[in-house]
Residue, then its C-alpha position, 0 to 999 in steps of 0.5 A: m500500500t502506497v502512502r501518499r505524503q501530504a504536500k506542505p502548504t506553500r508559505r507565503r511571505p507577508p506583503e511587507q516583506v515582499k515589498r521590502r525585498s522588491n525595493e531592495r532589488v530596485r535600489k541595488r539595480l539603481v546603485r549599479y546603473g548609477a555607478i556605470a553612468a558615473v564612470g561614463v560621465i567621468g570618462a566623457l569629462i576627461i575626453v572633453a578636457l583633452i580636446l577642448p583646447s583644440i576645439s575652442r581654438g578652432m572656433f575662434s581661429n577662423n584664420a588660423s594657419p597650420t604653420g602658426v603664422p598669422q594669415g591676413p592683412g598686415a606685416v608679420f613679426a617674429d614672436m618675441g614670447q609671452q613672458h610675464i613681468p612684475q607690474a612694477e617693471h617696464a619692458a625694455d624697448n629692445t624687447y619689442n620688435s615693432v612699434p607699437p609692440t605685437s608680442g613680448n614681455h607684458w604685465p599679468v593684467w590687461a587693459k579694458c576694451g573700448v576707447h582710451d583717451e590716454p596711451v595704453a602702456n606697452e606692457l598692458q596692450v601686449h597682454n591684450l594682444e596675447h588674448g586676441f585683441v585688435v588694437i587701433q592706435y593713432k598719432t594725431d591731435d586732429k579731432a575729426t580724424i579721432d572722431q572718424l576712427k571712433q565711428v569706424a571702431e564702433k561699427l566693428p563686429g562685436w565692438p567693444n569686445f576684444y578691441m581697443l582704440a587709443p593714442y600712441p604719440t611716439m609711433e611713426p605711422t598716423i594709424a597703426l592696427t595691431a594684433w598678436r605678431v601683426m601690424q598694419s600702418l595707415a596714413t588715413v582712416d580706411e574703414k575697409a582696411i580696419q574692418d578687414f584687419a579686425k575680421a582676420h585677426r580678432t580672437q587670434g591670440p595664442e591664449l584664449g579664455a580671458p574676458g573680452c573686456 
């Protein structure tokens, strides 16, 4: 005679325990997915940090040359370096290879953008050039010429960001346009020449990231 064993009744967990176990599984899954996402974000940030300098330079340097030589209007001068000197000191005249200067020793601060009624120290304007400024300077007391220059400057794209207009009484040309390693001399106000120079050289300095003003 075969004796059948009576099946044990299925033991059901209390609803609270089932809910707690389910929540625990969900929590562990979220922690796992969160860890994976965090690793991905960190990896992406590392990649961005490595390629951002070239991307930003490509965005701003619409006139950059593979050789590093500025392209566009103006005479190109040799790079005299980007050495910071104490603000209490002045760079010797022979450290610059152009007048006004286009590269070389400079102070760790820069001049405000826009119109200046007084000459801007070489050590200041070189720092501005390093950060992509275009500087328009003049050697004249003729109010009509100065007013005309202001009118032309104020129509430049993005004015006053990355621009300066100032007197420079000791230079030879009547008007000088400077950017990093580049200078163009003008005998009179030439709006097209100024616009072309600004379009070619604005934001083309070797260092980016400084405020435009």
